[in-house]
C-alpha positions, 0 to 999 in steps of 0.5 A: 501194389497197382493202381487205382483207376476208380474215378468219380465224375459228380458222384457218379462212380465206375471201376475206370474212367472210359464211357462210352459216348452217347452214340451208336455203340451205346444203343440198346442193351446188349451193346452196353453189356459186351461193353462192360464185358470187354472192361468199360467202366460207364456207358452214356445211352444214346439219347432218349426222348421222343423217337424218331425216324432216321436216315440213311445213309447217315456216316462220312469219313475223311480218309487218311494213308488208310485211316478211316478215322482222321474225320468222322461225320454224321447225320443221325439223331436221337433214339429211333427205338421205343422208350419202352424198350430203352428203359427195360434193357436199361434196368437189365444192364443195371441188374447184372452190371451193378458197379458199372456206371450207366447215365442215359442221356435226354433230350426233349422239350417241355418241363413236363416232358423232363419231368416225365423222362427224368423220373423213367430213367431213374425208376429203370436204375441211371446213375446219372442223367447227361442234359443233351445241350449239343446235337447240331443237326436236325434236332437244333432246328427243333428248338433242342441239342445246340439251340440250348446250348447256344443259349446260357439263359436257356441252358440255365433254364432247363438245367435248373429243370433237370436239377428239380426234378432228379435225385441222381446226377445231372451232367449237361453236356456242352456244344462246341458251335461256340466262339467261348466254352466259358459262359456256356459252362458257367450257364450250366453250373448255375442252373445246378449242374453237377458236372458237364461233358464235352464236347460234342459234334462239331456242325460240319460238311464231311465232303462232296460227291463230286460225281453227283455233286451232293454232299456226304453222307447223301441221303438221294438227292440231297444231304445236310450238314451233320456232327464232326468227330474222330481224332481230327477234333482232338485239339479243340475239345482239349482246349474247351475242357482246359478253358472251363477247368482253369477258369476259377469261376468254373468249380463242377466236374468234366467228362472229357469227349472228342477225338479219344483213338488210344490211351495216351489220348485219354490221358490228356483230357485226364491231365486237363481236368476230366475225371472220366472220359468218353469214347465213340468214333474210335469204338464205332471203327474198331469195336469195344476191345480197344479198351483194353490196351487203354487200361492197361496203358493208363496203369502202367503210365501211373506206375512208371510216374508213381501215381496210385490213384486217379485224383491224383492225375486229374487236373494235374496239366491245368497250371500250365496253360497259361496266357500267351502274355504269360510265357518267357519270351527269352526261352530259348531253343534250337534245332539239332541234328543227328548225323549218325541217325540222318538219312539225307532226305532234306524235308526238314531244308525244304521246310524251314526255307520254305515254310519257317525262317531259313535256317538250315541249309546244304551240307557240301561235306555230307548228306547231313543239313547243316542248323544256323544256330544264330538264324534258328528259331526253335519253331519246331517245323523241323523236327514235326517233318523228319521221318527219322524218330528223335533224329532232330532235337529241340535243345535249350540254349542258355543265351544269358537273358533272365525269363521276361513275358510280354506282360513284363516289358509292357509293365515294367520294361523288361528288357527282351532279347534281340529279335533274331537277324536283328544285326 
């Protein structure tokens, strides 16, 4: 019978949850139409405002084992094309692809500018608006971007302007360059936002050219801090999405962004509360057709797990995210090494002795290291460094202790099992 991937983010409907993020891949009508032909469900148009002069060069990357997308950095700003051209192309895209979501990202300063650009965006056919309160370079020095996103009161005020003028859903794109994302999400909600998008890029310097001694990417003899993105930022983005999704005070939809490279990454955002997922860096590195595998992978997983619609998946993992003090300290696992697949590389033993708890030892009778289960704390490091898939399993131990958390221990005197090595 198949599954229904239809996404509804704050009333913005798209045939699937995969959107292009506001960035170079959504810079023009021709690009967005090619993306929709490839299978993308929506696109957030590259940010519109007063067109600016961009710099050359603009991008930098951390390359690791041949992969240029582990960490990516850009110092590019908003659109450098005339607004008339952008709005004409938005209208053409909506005319040709009425069932796909076109969200227009916006960044201006004054109340009157917000009124005008929102009206022009809606007249062009925008299905929704995304307020860019996250850009960490160039625009924040002009009082926009993350300069807005880092101040909850300013975030709330400008969001309320947008909601006063808009008739389509308004999303607020949040900056990760804050200590706690929750107050900023709540500020957007108080301002009337229909939803939020997160995360924007992280303020960063990607590296230094060791010949010229200039940071990268270089612009003549100088450079500047830029926005960090790519696969490396996904854990940060997931944490911030989940922090909002589980807060009982926060009750508007989320569009998740940050380091999505495949369907599994996207699914993690959905499970932590995102009803749509935006992608930028991986498209820049591999092209629009990556969405084909993302759609197929998500559909296959949902069929295998018995889900019929995307709504049944959104936020499914949020209840499992708790505070450290609520974790069961009497739960115990230990490492088990499969003698049939172990290749005797001893990476697990080196890692355990130098970086963990010294519980894996040489085997005098074979190549398979020996795990001292009485000393193993189940830290997972051996499994992480093992080059052979499934050679090391972390197995639950029935130690006879009843579940007990740190909070239980402090409040009720619950018994905790003895620490390893305590004799």
